[in-house]
PDB file as gemmi writes it, atoms N, CA and C in Angstrom:
CRYST1    1.000    1.000    1.000  90.00  90.00  90.00 P 1                      
ATOM      1  N   MET A   1      53.223  61.035  53.270  1.00  0.00           N  
ATOM      2  CA  MET A   1      54.618  60.965  52.909  1.00  0.00           C  
ATOM      3  C   MET A   1      55.384  62.031  53.692  1.00  0.00           C  
ATOM      4  N   VAL A   2      55.738  63.108  53.014  1.00  0.00           N  
ATOM      5  CA  VAL A   2      56.508  64.171  53.651  1.00  0.00           C  
ATOM      6  C   VAL A   2      55.552  65.310  53.959  1.00  0.00           C  
ATOM      7  N   ASP A   3      55.526  65.712  55.195  1.00  0.00           N  
ATOM      8  CA  ASP A   3      54.620  66.773  55.619  1.00  0.00           C  
ATOM      9  C   ASP A   3      55.382  68.094  55.635  1.00  0.00           C  
ATOM     10  N   ILE A   4      55.283  68.824  54.530  1.00  0.00           N  
ATOM     11  CA  ILE A   4      55.962  70.121  54.407  1.00  0.00           C  
ATOM     12  C   ILE A   4      54.887  71.194  54.336  1.00  0.00           C  
ATOM     13  N   GLY A   5      54.982  72.143  55.250  1.00  0.00           N  
ATOM     14  CA  GLY A   5      54.014  73.234  55.280  1.00  0.00           C  
ATOM     15  C   GLY A   5      54.462  74.399  54.406  1.00  0.00           C  
ATOM     16  N   PHE A   6      53.622  75.435  54.393  1.00  0.00           N  
ATOM     17  CA  PHE A   6      53.907  76.606  53.564  1.00  0.00           C  
ATOM     18  C   PHE A   6      55.157  77.333  54.038  1.00  0.00           C  
ATOM     19  N   THR A   7      55.344  77.445  55.337  1.00  0.00           N  
ATOM     20  CA  THR A   7      56.510  78.178  55.849  1.00  0.00           C  
ATOM     21  C   THR A   7      57.811  77.469  55.498  1.00  0.00           C  
ATOM     22  N   GLU A   8      57.826  76.134  55.527  1.00  0.00           N  
ATOM     23  CA  GLU A   8      59.037  75.400  55.146  1.00  0.00           C  
ATOM     24  C   GLU A   8      59.349  75.605  53.675  1.00  0.00           C  
ATOM     25  N   MET A   9      58.311  75.564  52.826  1.00  0.00           N  
ATOM     26  CA  MET A   9      58.534  75.787  51.390  1.00  0.00           C  
ATOM     27  C   MET A   9      59.038  77.200  51.129  1.00  0.00           C  
ATOM     28  N   LEU A  10      58.507  78.178  51.828  1.00  0.00           N  
ATOM     29  CA  LEU A  10      58.948  79.562  51.676  1.00  0.00           C  
ATOM     30  C   LEU A  10      60.401  79.715  52.102  1.00  0.00           C  
ATOM     31  N   LEU A  11      60.800  79.067  53.175  1.00  0.00           N  
ATOM     32  CA  LEU A  11      62.176  79.118  53.647  1.00  0.00           C  
ATOM     33  C   LEU A  11      63.123  78.491  52.631  1.00  0.00           C  
ATOM     34  N   VAL A  12      62.752  77.354  52.048  1.00  0.00           N  
ATOM     35  CA  VAL A  12      63.577  76.706  51.024  1.00  0.00           C  
ATOM     36  C   VAL A  12      63.695  77.603  49.801  1.00  0.00           C  
ATOM     37  N   ALA A  13      62.607  78.254  49.392  1.00  0.00           N  
ATOM     38  CA  ALA A  13      62.647  79.151  48.229  1.00  0.00           C  
ATOM     39  C   ALA A  13      63.575  80.338  48.475  1.00  0.00           C  
ATOM     40  N   VAL A  14      63.536  80.926  49.652  1.00  0.00           N  
ATOM     41  CA  VAL A  14      64.410  82.068  49.967  1.00  0.00           C  
ATOM     42  C   VAL A  14      65.864  81.636  49.973  1.00  0.00           C  
ATOM     43  N   VAL A  15      66.170  80.488  50.581  1.00  0.00           N  
ATOM     44  CA  VAL A  15      67.551  79.999  50.609  1.00  0.00           C  
ATOM     45  C   VAL A  15      68.024  79.690  49.199  1.00  0.00           C  
ATOM     46  N   ALA A  16      67.171  79.070  48.378  1.00  0.00           N  
ATOM     47  CA  ALA A  16      67.550  78.770  46.997  1.00  0.00           C  
ATOM     48  C   ALA A  16      67.793  80.045  46.215  1.00  0.00           C  
ATOM     49  N   LEU A  17      66.989  81.074  46.421  1.00  0.00           N  
ATOM     50  CA  LEU A  17      67.180  82.351  45.731  1.00  0.00           C  
ATOM     51  C   LEU A  17      68.499  82.986  46.131  1.00  0.00           C  
ATOM     52  N   LEU A  18      68.842  82.912  47.405  1.00  0.00           N  
ATOM     53  CA  LEU A  18      70.097  83.490  47.871  1.00  0.00           C  
ATOM     54  C   LEU A  18      71.303  82.700  47.371  1.00  0.00           C  
ATOM     55  N   VAL A  19      71.205  81.385  47.354  1.00  0.00           N  
ATOM     56  CA  VAL A  19      72.346  80.556  46.957  1.00  0.00           C  
ATOM     57  C   VAL A  19      72.521  80.550  45.445  1.00  0.00           C  
ATOM     58  N   LEU A  20      71.451  80.342  44.693  1.00  0.00           N  
ATOM     59  CA  LEU A  20      71.560  80.198  43.241  1.00  0.00           C  
ATOM     60  C   LEU A  20      71.485  81.530  42.498  1.00  0.00           C  
ATOM     61  N   GLY A  21      70.777  82.436  43.026  1.00  0.00           N  
ATOM     62  CA  GLY A  21      70.612  83.715  42.334  1.00  0.00           C  
ATOM     63  C   GLY A  21      69.430  83.662  41.402  1.00  0.00           C  
ATOM     64  N   PRO A  22      68.967  84.843  40.949  1.00  0.00           N  
ATOM     65  CA  PRO A  22      67.777  84.901  40.098  1.00  0.00           C  
ATOM     66  C   PRO A  22      67.989  84.328  38.696  1.00  0.00           C  
ATOM     67  N   GLU A  23      69.242  84.226  38.226  1.00  0.00           N  
ATOM     68  CA  GLU A  23      69.483  83.715  36.867  1.00  0.00           C  
ATOM     69  C   GLU A  23      69.376  82.187  36.808  1.00  0.00           C  
ATOM     70  N   ARG A  24      69.915  81.512  37.809  1.00  0.00           N  
ATOM     71  CA  ARG A  24      69.957  80.044  37.771  1.00  0.00           C  
ATOM     72  C   ARG A  24      68.779  79.388  38.500  1.00  0.00           C  
ATOM     73  N   LEU A  25      68.010  80.134  39.236  1.00  0.00           N  
ATOM     74  CA  LEU A  25      66.898  79.567  40.009  1.00  0.00           C  
ATOM     75  C   LEU A  25      65.825  78.927  39.126  1.00  0.00           C  
ATOM     76  N   PRO A  26      65.388  79.541  38.010  1.00  0.00           N  
ATOM     77  CA  PRO A  26      64.373  78.873  37.170  1.00  0.00           C  
ATOM     78  C   PRO A  26      64.864  77.551  36.573  1.00  0.00           C  
ATOM     79  N   VAL A  27      66.131  77.503  36.170  1.00  0.00           N  
ATOM     80  CA  VAL A  27      66.679  76.259  35.610  1.00  0.00           C  
ATOM     81  C   VAL A  27      66.734  75.178  36.695  1.00  0.00           C  
ATOM     82  N   ALA A  28      67.158  75.564  37.892  1.00  0.00           N  
ATOM     83  CA  ALA A  28      67.228  74.607  38.998  1.00  0.00           C  
ATOM     84  C   ALA A  28      65.832  74.122  39.386  1.00  0.00           C  
ATOM     85  N   ALA A  29      64.856  75.020  39.386  1.00  0.00           N  
ATOM     86  CA  ALA A  29      63.482  74.628  39.722  1.00  0.00           C  
ATOM     87  C   ALA A  29      62.934  73.649  38.687  1.00  0.00           C  
ATOM     88  N   ARG A  30      63.209  73.920  37.407  1.00  0.00           N  
ATOM     89  CA  ARG A  30      62.754  73.020  36.345  1.00  0.00           C  
ATOM     90  C   ARG A  30      63.408  71.645  36.498  1.00  0.00           C  
ATOM     91  N   THR A  31      64.711  71.618  36.764  1.00  0.00           N  
ATOM     92  CA  THR A  31      65.420  70.355  36.939  1.00  0.00           C  
ATOM     93  C   THR A  31      64.860  69.575  38.130  1.00  0.00           C  
ATOM     94  N   CYS A  32      64.622  70.275  39.235  1.00  0.00           N  
ATOM     95  CA  CYS A  32      64.028  69.611  40.413  1.00  0.00           C  
ATOM     96  C   CYS A  32      62.641  69.067  40.090  1.00  0.00           C  
ATOM     97  N   GLY A  33      61.858  69.826  39.348  1.00  0.00           N  
ATOM     98  CA  GLY A  33      60.520  69.369  38.964  1.00  0.00           C  
ATOM     99  C   GLY A  33      60.574  68.122  38.097  1.00  0.00           C  
ATOM    100  N   LEU A  34      61.524  68.095  37.139  1.00  0.00           N  
ATOM    101  CA  LEU A  34      61.668  66.915  36.283  1.00  0.00           C  
ATOM    102  C   LEU A  34      62.069  65.685  37.097  1.00  0.00           C  
ATOM    103  N   TRP A  35      63.008  65.879  38.003  1.00  0.00           N  
ATOM    104  CA  TRP A  35      63.445  64.754  38.822  1.00  0.00           C  
ATOM    105  C   TRP A  35      62.336  64.267  39.749  1.00  0.00           C  
ATOM    106  N   LEU A  36      61.587  65.179  40.318  1.00  0.00           N  
ATOM    107  CA  LEU A  36      60.467  64.772  41.170  1.00  0.00           C  
ATOM    108  C   LEU A  36      59.415  64.002  40.376  1.00  0.00           C  
ATOM    109  N   GLY A  37      59.165  64.446  39.131  1.00  0.00           N  
ATOM    110  CA  GLY A  37      58.219  63.730  38.272  1.00  0.00           C  
ATOM    111  C   GLY A  37      58.691  62.317  37.971  1.00  0.00           C  
ATOM    112  N   ARG A  38      59.987  62.175  37.665  1.00  0.00           N  
ATOM    113  CA  ARG A  38      60.540  60.844  37.393  1.00  0.00           C  
ATOM    114  C   ARG A  38      60.436  59.945  38.626  1.00  0.00           C  
ATOM    115  N   ILE A  39      60.765  60.522  39.780  1.00  0.00           N  
ATOM    116  CA  ILE A  39      60.704  59.734  41.016  1.00  0.00           C  
ATOM    117  C   ILE A  39      59.270  59.294  41.299  1.00  0.00           C  
ATOM    118  N   ARG A  40      58.311  60.185  41.100  1.00  0.00           N  
ATOM    119  CA  ARG A  40      56.905  59.825  41.337  1.00  0.00           C  
ATOM    120  C   ARG A  40      56.441  58.726  40.386  1.00  0.00           C  
ATOM    121  N   ARG A  41      56.849  58.826  39.114  1.00  0.00           N  
ATOM    122  CA  ARG A  41      56.477  57.782  38.150  1.00  0.00           C  
ATOM    123  C   ARG A  41      57.106  56.441  38.529  1.00  0.00           C  
ATOM    124  N   MET A  42      58.365  56.492  38.973  1.00  0.00           N  
ATOM    125  CA  MET A  42      59.024  55.260  39.383  1.00  0.00           C  
ATOM    126  C   MET A  42      58.331  54.633  40.591  1.00  0.00           C  
ATOM    127  N   VAL A  43      58.008  55.448  41.564  1.00  0.00           N  
ATOM    128  CA  VAL A  43      57.327  54.949  42.762  1.00  0.00           C  
ATOM    129  C   VAL A  43      55.954  54.393  42.389  1.00  0.00           C  
ATOM    130  N   GLY A  44      55.242  55.095  41.510  1.00  0.00           N  
ATOM    131  CA  GLY A  44      53.936  54.603  41.059  1.00  0.00           C  
ATOM    132  C   GLY A  44      54.058  53.277  40.332  1.00  0.00           C  
ATOM    133  N   SER A  45      55.085  53.143  39.500  1.00  0.00           N  
ATOM    134  CA  SER A  45      55.307  51.895  38.774  1.00  0.00           C  
ATOM    135  C   SER A  45      55.621  50.750  39.735  1.00  0.00           C  
ATOM    136  N   ILE A  46      56.445  51.038  40.725  1.00  0.00           N  
ATOM    137  CA  ILE A  46      56.786  50.006  41.707  1.00  0.00           C  
ATOM    138  C   ILE A  46      55.554  49.599  42.502  1.00  0.00           C  
ATOM    139  N   GLN A  47      54.741  50.570  42.898  1.00  0.00           N  
ATOM    140  CA  GLN A  47      53.516  50.248  43.633  1.00  0.00           C  
ATOM    141  C   GLN A  47      52.579  49.398  42.784  1.00  0.00           C  
ATOM    142  N   GLN A  48      52.481  49.721  41.504  1.00  0.00           N  
ATOM    143  CA  GLN A  48      51.619  48.953  40.609  1.00  0.00           C  
ATOM    144  C   GLN A  48      52.124  47.515  40.484  1.00  0.00           C  
ATOM    145  N   GLU A  49      53.437  47.337  40.343  1.00  0.00           N  
ATOM    146  CA  GLU A  49      53.992  45.991  40.247  1.00  0.00           C  
ATOM    147  C   GLU A  49      53.749  45.196  41.526  1.00  0.00           C  
ATOM    148  N   ILE A  50      53.904  45.849  42.663  1.00  0.00           N  
ATOM    149  CA  ILE A  50      53.659  45.167  43.938  1.00  0.00           C  
ATOM    150  C   ILE A  50      52.197  44.747  44.039  1.00  0.00           C  
ATOM    151  N   ASN A  51      51.293  45.632  43.648  1.00  0.00           N  
ATOM    152  CA  ASN A  51      49.862  45.297  43.687  1.00  0.00           C  
ATOM    153  C   ASN A  51      49.542  44.139  42.757  1.00  0.00           C  
ATOM    154  N   GLU A  52      50.161  44.119  41.569  1.00  0.00           N  
ATOM    155  CA  GLU A  52      49.928  43.019  40.634  1.00  0.00           C  
ATOM    156  C   GLU A  52      50.446  41.704  41.206  1.00  0.00           C  
ATOM    157  N   GLU A  53      51.621  41.744  41.839  1.00  0.00           N  
ATOM    158  CA  GLU A  53      52.164  40.531  42.448  1.00  0.00           C  
ATOM    159  C   GLU A  53      51.272  40.034  43.580  1.00  0.00           C  
ATOM    160  N   LEU A  54      50.731  40.965  44.351  1.00  0.00           N  
ATOM    161  CA  LEU A  54      49.820  40.566  45.424  1.00  0.00           C  
ATOM    162  C   LEU A  54      48.571  39.912  44.850  1.00  0.00           C  
ATOM    163  N   LYS A  55      48.074  40.456  43.738  1.00  0.00           N  
ATOM    164  CA  LYS A  55      46.901  39.854  43.102  1.00  0.00           C  
ATOM    165  C   LYS A  55      47.230  38.458  42.593  1.00  0.00           C  
ATOM    166  N   VAL A  56      48.426  38.292  42.012  1.00  0.00           N  
ATOM    167  CA  VAL A  56      48.835  36.979  41.520  1.00  0.00           C  
ATOM    168  C   VAL A  56      48.930  35.994  42.681  1.00  0.00           C  
ATOM    169  N   ASP A  57      49.510  36.435  43.797  1.00  0.00           N  
ATOM    170  CA  ASP A  57      49.598  35.559  44.965  1.00  0.00           C  
ATOM    171  C   ASP A  57      48.214  35.190  45.483  1.00  0.00           C  
ATOM    172  N   GLU A  58      47.306  36.157  45.499  1.00  0.00           N  
ATOM    173  CA  GLU A  58      45.942  35.869  45.947  1.00  0.00           C  
ATOM    174  C   GLU A  58      45.275  34.858  45.022  1.00  0.00           C  
ATOM    175  N   LEU A  59      45.488  35.016  43.716  1.00  0.00           N  
ATOM    176  CA  LEU A  59      44.908  34.067  42.766  1.00  0.00           C  
ATOM    177  C   LEU A  59      45.502  32.675  42.951  1.00  0.00           C  
ATOM    178  N   LYS A  60      46.814  32.612  43.200  1.00  0.00           N  
ATOM    179  CA  LYS A  60      47.442  31.314  43.426  1.00  0.00           C  
ATOM    180  C   LYS A  60      46.881  30.649  44.673  1.00  0.00           C  
ATOM    181  N   GLN A  61      46.692  31.421  45.730  1.00  0.00           N  
ATOM    182  CA  GLN A  61      46.137  30.860  46.960  1.00  0.00           C  
ATOM    183  C   GLN A  61      44.702  30.397  46.749  1.00  0.00           C  
ATOM    184  N   ALA A  62      43.927  31.189  46.027  1.00  0.00           N  
ATOM    185  CA  ALA A  62      42.539  30.806  45.765  1.00  0.00           C  
ATOM    186  C   ALA A  62      42.489  29.543  44.908  1.00  0.00           C  
ATOM    187  N   THR A  63      43.379  29.456  43.924  1.00  0.00           N  
ATOM    188  CA  THR A  63      43.430  28.281  43.066  1.00  0.00           C  
ATOM    189  C   THR A  63      43.829  27.048  43.864  1.00  0.00           C  
ATOM    190  N   ALA A  64      44.812  27.201  44.734  1.00  0.00           N  
ATOM    191  CA  ALA A  64      45.240  26.068  45.560  1.00  0.00           C  
ATOM    192  C   ALA A  64      44.118  25.620  46.489  1.00  0.00           C  
ATOM    193  N   ALA A  65      43.387  26.567  47.046  1.00  0.00           N  
ATOM    194  CA  ALA A  65      42.275  26.214  47.933  1.00  0.00           C  
ATOM    195  C   ALA A  65      41.183  25.479  47.166  1.00  0.00           C  
ATOM    196  N   ARG A  66      40.869  25.960  45.980  1.00  0.00           N  
ATOM    197  CA  ARG A  66      39.833  25.284  45.175  1.00  0.00           C  
ATOM    198  C   ARG A  66      40.298  23.909  44.725  1.00  0.00           C  
ATOM    199  N   LYS A  67      41.588  23.799  44.413  1.00  0.00           N  
ATOM    200  CA  LYS A  67      42.125  22.504  44.002  1.00  0.00           C  
ATOM    201  C   LYS A  67      42.027  21.502  45.148  1.00  0.00           C  
ATOM    202  N   ALA A  68      42.367  21.937  46.353  1.00  0.00           N  
ATOM    203  CA  ALA A  68      42.266  21.056  47.521  1.00  0.00           C  
ATOM    204  C   ALA A  68      40.815  20.663  47.777  1.00  0.00           C  
ATOM    205  N   GLN A  69      39.908  21.618  47.635  1.00  0.00           N  
ATOM    206  CA  GLN A  69      38.489  21.330  47.836  1.00  0.00           C  
ATOM    207  C   GLN A  69      37.995  20.339  46.784  1.00  0.00           C  
ATOM    208  N   PHE A  70      38.394  20.529  45.533  1.00  0.00           N  
ATOM    209  CA  PHE A  70      37.992  19.624  44.461  1.00  0.00           C  
ATOM    210  C   PHE A  70      38.528  18.219  44.722  1.00  0.00           C  
ATOM    211  N   LYS A  71      39.796  18.125  45.139  1.00  0.00           N  
ATOM    212  CA  LYS A  71      40.389  16.821  45.412  1.00  0.00           C  
ATOM    213  C   LYS A  71      39.649  16.126  46.551  1.00  0.00           C  
ATOM    214  N   GLN A  72      39.301  16.891  47.577  1.00  0.00           N  
ATOM    215  CA  GLN A  72      38.579  16.326  48.714  1.00  0.00           C  
ATOM    216  C   GLN A  72      37.211  15.806  48.266  1.00  0.00           C  
ATOM    217  N   GLU A  73      36.497  16.586  47.475  1.00  0.00           N  
ATOM    218  CA  GLU A  73      35.180  16.156  46.987  1.00  0.00           C  
ATOM    219  C   GLU A  73      35.308  14.950  46.058  1.00  0.00           C  
ATOM    220  N   PHE A  74      36.346  14.949  45.229  1.00  0.00           N  
ATOM    221  CA  PHE A  74      36.562  13.836  44.311  1.00  0.00           C  
ATOM    222  C   PHE A  74      36.841  12.552  45.091  1.00  0.00           C  
ATOM    223  N   ASP A  75      37.703  12.639  46.099  1.00  0.00           N  
ATOM    224  CA  ASP A  75      37.994  11.463  46.922  1.00  0.00           C  
ATOM    225  C   ASP A  75      36.746  10.981  47.656  1.00  0.00           C  
ATOM    226  N   LYS A  76      35.953  11.936  48.118  1.00  0.00           N  
ATOM    227  CA  LYS A  76      34.714  11.595  48.821  1.00  0.00           C  
ATOM    228  C   LYS A  76      33.746  10.861  47.884  1.00  0.00           C  
ATOM    229  N   ALA A  77      33.661  11.312  46.644  1.00  0.00           N  
ATOM    230  CA  ALA A  77      32.761  10.684  45.677  1.00  0.00           C  
ATOM    231  C   ALA A  77      33.314   9.348  45.182  1.00  0.00           C  
ATOM    232  N   ARG A  78      34.624   9.186  45.220  1.00  0.00           N  
ATOM    233  CA  ARG A  78      35.249   7.978  44.690  1.00  0.00           C  
ATOM    234  C   ARG A  78      35.224   6.823  45.689  1.00  0.00           C  
ATOM    235  N   ARG A  79      35.119   7.107  46.966  1.00  0.00           N  
ATOM    236  CA  ARG A  79      35.185   6.061  47.996  1.00  0.00           C  
ATOM    237  C   ARG A  79      34.207   4.905  47.772  1.00  0.00           C  
ATOM    238  N   PRO A  80      32.932   5.155  47.499  1.00  0.00           N  
ATOM    239  CA  PRO A  80      32.017   4.017  47.286  1.00  0.00           C  
ATOM    240  C   PRO A  80      32.420   3.159  46.088  1.00  0.00           C  
ATOM    241  N   PHE A  81      32.918   3.792  45.048  1.00  0.00           N  
ATOM    242  CA  PHE A  81      33.318   3.038  43.864  1.00  0.00           C  
ATOM    243  C   PHE A  81      34.590   2.245  44.121  1.00  0.00           C  
ATOM    244  N   ALA A  82      35.474   2.777  44.946  1.00  0.00           N  
ATOM    245  CA  ALA A  82      36.698   2.056  45.291  1.00  0.00           C  
ATOM    246  C   ALA A  82      36.351   0.808  46.097  1.00  0.00           C  
ATOM    247  N   ALA A  83      35.372   0.925  46.990  1.00  0.00           N  
ATOM    248  CA  ALA A  83      34.942  -0.235  47.773  1.00  0.00           C  
ATOM    249  C   ALA A  83      34.327  -1.286  46.852  1.00  0.00           C  
ATOM    250  N   ASP A  84      33.516  -0.853  45.887  1.00  0.00           N  
ATOM    251  CA  ASP A  84      32.929  -1.789  44.925  1.00  0.00           C  
ATOM    252  C   ASP A  84      34.012  -2.455  44.091  1.00  0.00           C  
ATOM    253  N   ALA A  85      35.012  -1.702  43.698  1.00  0.00           N  
ATOM    254  CA  ALA A  85      36.101  -2.264  42.903  1.00  0.00           C  
ATOM    255  C   ALA A  85      36.872  -3.295  43.712  1.00  0.00           C  
ATOM    256  N   ALA A  86      37.075  -3.033  44.994  1.00  0.00           N  
ATOM    257  CA  ALA A  86      37.769  -4.000  45.853  1.00  0.00           C  
ATOM    258  C   ALA A  86      36.929  -5.268  45.992  1.00  0.00           C  
ATOM    259  N   ASP A  87      35.615  -5.111  46.141  1.00  0.00           N  
ATOM    260  CA  ASP A  87      34.730  -6.277  46.226  1.00  0.00           C  
ATOM    261  C   ASP A  87      34.759  -7.068  44.921  1.00  0.00           C  
ATOM    262  N   ASP A  88      34.743  -6.363  43.795  1.00  0.00           N  
ATOM    263  CA  ASP A  88      34.807  -7.031  42.496  1.00  0.00           C  
ATOM    264  C   ASP A  88      36.120  -7.783  42.337  1.00  0.00           C  
ATOM    265  N   ALA A  89      37.213  -7.187  42.789  1.00  0.00           N  
ATOM    266  CA  ALA A  89      38.513  -7.853  42.690  1.00  0.00           C  
ATOM    267  C   ALA A  89      38.525  -9.109  43.548  1.00  0.00           C  
ATOM    268  N   ALA A  90      37.944  -9.027  44.740  1.00  0.00           N  
ATOM    269  CA  ALA A  90      37.880 -10.206  45.615  1.00  0.00           C  
ATOM    270  C   ALA A  90      37.012 -11.288  44.982  1.00  0.00           C  
ATOM    271  N   THR A  91      35.902 -10.887  44.379  1.00  0.00           N  
ATOM    272  CA  THR A  91      35.018 -11.844  43.713  1.00  0.00           C  
ATOM    273  C   THR A  91      35.735 -12.493  42.538  1.00  0.00           C  
ATOM    274  N   ASN A  92      36.448 -11.705  41.763  1.00  0.00           N  
ATOM    275  CA  ASN A  92      37.191 -12.253  40.622  1.00  0.00           C  
ATOM    276  C   ASN A  92      38.257 -13.235  41.090  1.00  0.00           C  
ATOM    277  N   THR A  93      38.932 -12.922  42.186  1.00  0.00           N  
ATOM    278  CA  THR A  93      39.952 -13.825  42.718  1.00  0.00           C  
ATOM    279  C   THR A  93      39.313 -15.131  43.183  1.00  0.00           C  
ATOM    280  N   ALA A  94      38.183 -15.012  43.869  1.00  0.00           N  
ATOM    281  CA  ALA A  94      37.489 -16.215  44.346  1.00  0.00           C  
ATOM    282  C   ALA A  94      36.995 -17.045  43.167  1.00  0.00           C  
ATOM    283  N   THR A  95      36.484 -16.406  42.143  1.00  0.00           N  
ATOM    284  CA  THR A  95      36.006 -17.117  40.953  1.00  0.00           C  
ATOM    285  C   THR A  95      37.158 -17.815  40.252  1.00  0.00           C  
ATOM    286  N   ALA A  96      38.285 -17.142  40.163  1.00  0.00           N  
ATOM    287  CA  ALA A  96      39.451 -17.748  39.517  1.00  0.00           C  
ATOM    288  C   ALA A  96      39.931 -18.959  40.309  1.00  0.00           C  
ATOM    289  N   ARG A  97      39.911 -18.866  41.635  1.00  0.00           N  
ATOM    290  CA  ARG A  97      40.317 -20.013  42.461  1.00  0.00           C  
ATOM    291  C   ARG A  97      39.351 -21.186  42.269  1.00  0.00           C  
ATOM    292  N   SER A  98      38.064 -20.877  42.224  1.00  0.00           N  
ATOM    293  CA  SER A  98      37.066 -21.937  42.030  1.00  0.00           C  
ATOM    294  C   SER A  98      37.256 -22.599  40.676  1.00  0.00           C  
ATOM    295  N   ALA A  99      37.520 -21.795  39.663  1.00  0.00           N  
ATOM    296  CA  ALA A  99      37.736 -22.355  38.327  1.00  0.00           C  
ATOM    297  C   ALA A  99      38.986 -23.221  38.311  1.00  0.00           C  
ATOM    298  N   ASP A 100      40.043 -22.788  38.992  1.00  0.00           N  
ATOM    299  CA  ASP A 100      41.263 -23.594  39.062  1.00  0.00           C  
ATOM    300  C   ASP A 100      41.012 -24.900  39.814  1.00  0.00           C  
ATOM    301  N   ASP A 101      40.242 -24.808  40.897  1.00  0.00           N  
ATOM    302  CA  ASP A 101      39.921 -26.016  41.667  1.00  0.00           C  
ATOM    303  C   ASP A 101      39.110 -26.994  40.821  1.00  0.00           C  
ATOM    304  N   LEU A 102      38.142 -26.480  40.065  1.00  0.00           N  
ATOM    305  CA  LEU A 102      37.338 -27.349  39.197  1.00  0.00           C  
ATOM    306  C   LEU A 102      38.190 -27.965  38.100  1.00  0.00           C  
ATOM    307  N   ALA A 103      39.085 -27.180  37.546  1.00  0.00           N  
ATOM    308  CA  ALA A 103      39.947 -27.703  36.493  1.00  0.00           C  
ATOM    309  C   ALA A 103      40.867 -28.785  37.052  1.00  0.00           C  
ATOM    310  N   THR A 104      41.382 -28.562  38.237  1.00  0.00           N  
ATOM    311  CA  THR A 104      42.253 -29.556  38.866  1.00  0.00           C  
ATOM    312  C   THR A 104      41.468 -30.823  39.191  1.00  0.00           C  
ATOM    313  N   ALA A 105      40.255 -30.644  39.691  1.00  0.00           N  
ATOM    314  CA  ALA A 105      39.427 -31.805  40.042  1.00  0.00           C  
ATOM    315  C   ALA A 105      39.052 -32.601  38.800  1.00  0.00           C  
ATOM    316  N   SER A 106      38.703 -31.921  37.724  1.00  0.00           N  
ATOM    317  CA  SER A 106      38.314 -32.649  36.516  1.00  0.00           C  
ATOM    318  C   SER A 106      39.523 -33.320  35.880  1.00  0.00           C  
ATOM    319  N   THR A 107      40.687 -32.732  35.995  1.00  0.00           N  
ATOM    320  CA  THR A 107      41.895 -33.340  35.447  1.00  0.00           C  
ATOM    321  C   THR A 107      42.269 -34.581  36.252  1.00  0.00           C  
ATOM    322  N   SER A 108      42.120 -34.510  37.556  1.00  0.00           N  
ATOM    323  CA  SER A 108      42.484 -35.666  38.386  1.00  0.00           C  
ATOM    324  C   SER A 108      41.503 -36.823  38.169  1.00  0.00           C  
ATOM    325  N   THR A 109      40.231 -36.566  37.890  1.00  0.00           N  
ATOM    326  CA  THR A 109      39.289 -37.645  37.626  1.00  0.00           C  
ATOM    327  C   THR A 109      39.536 -38.264  36.267  1.00  0.00           C  
ATOM    328  N   GLN A 110      39.986 -37.527  35.331  1.00  0.00           N  
ATOM    329  CA  GLN A 110      40.217 -38.080  34.001  1.00  0.00           C  
ATOM    330  C   GLN A 110      41.495 -38.904  33.968  1.00  0.00           C  
ATOM    331  N   THR A 111      42.456 -38.602  34.748  1.00  0.00           N  
ATOM    332  CA  THR A 111      43.722 -39.321  34.700  1.00  0.00           C  
ATOM    333  C   THR A 111      43.765 -40.521  35.638  1.00  0.00           C  
ATOM    334  N   SER A 112      42.799 -40.638  36.526  1.00  0.00           N  
ATOM    335  CA  SER A 112      42.837 -41.784  37.440  1.00  0.00           C  
ATOM    336  C   SER A 112      42.449 -43.056  36.670  1.00  0.00           C  
ATOM    337  N   PRO A 113      43.106 -44.136  36.990  1.00  0.00           N  
ATOM    338  CA  PRO A 113      42.795 -45.395  36.274  1.00  0.00           C  
ATOM    339  C   PRO A 113      41.401 -45.910  36.639  1.00  0.00           C  
ATOM    340  N   ASN A 114      40.785 -46.468  35.682  1.00  0.00           N  
ATOM    341  CA  ASN A 114      39.450 -47.002  35.869  1.00  0.00           C  
ATOM    342  C   ASN A 114      39.586 -48.417  36.456  1.00  0.00           C  
ATOM    343  N   THR A 115      39.149 -48.592  37.654  1.00  0.00           N  
ATOM    344  CA  THR A 115      39.302 -49.880  38.323  1.00  0.00           C  
ATOM    345  C   THR A 115      38.007 -50.686  38.322  1.00  0.00           C  
ATOM    346  N   GLY A 116      37.068 -50.250  37.593  1.00  0.00           N  
ATOM    347  CA  GLY A 116      35.794 -50.950  37.546  1.00  0.00           C  
ATOM    348  C   GLY A 116      35.882 -52.250  36.753  1.00  0.00           C  
ATOM    349  N   THR A 117      34.848 -53.082  36.813  1.00  0.00           N  
ATOM    350  CA  THR A 117      34.807 -54.347  36.111  1.00  0.00           C  
ATOM    351  C   THR A 117      34.173 -54.188  34.757  1.00  0.00           C  
ATOM    352  N   LEU A 118      34.544 -55.107  33.910  1.00  0.00           N  
ATOM    353  CA  LEU A 118      34.009 -55.100  32.564  1.00  0.00           C  
ATOM    354  C   LEU A 118      32.835 -55.966  32.404  1.00  0.00           C  
TER     355      LEU A 118                                                      
END                                                                             
């Protein structure tokens, strides 16, 4: 973060002592310490929230990947059954046509006049 050495801190302390004086310096130091603590807690809280959001995004991506993989495997397993279902549908259609043809043929034979001799 901020790279402050001992000499910089000593210089800030001397300037603060000269500007504020010995009476107000402890109060100012305490106030600065409180504010720094609040800022650190806020930054820590923000970092924690960002990390949690990143984890949520990672979980969402992992879930989406697994969902896609599951769908792919499901489609792969379903293909043979879909082909069988299509064959069954074609067979049912052919059977229905044959039944209709037989019904039509039997109806036409029953309604035709009998031209035979007695």
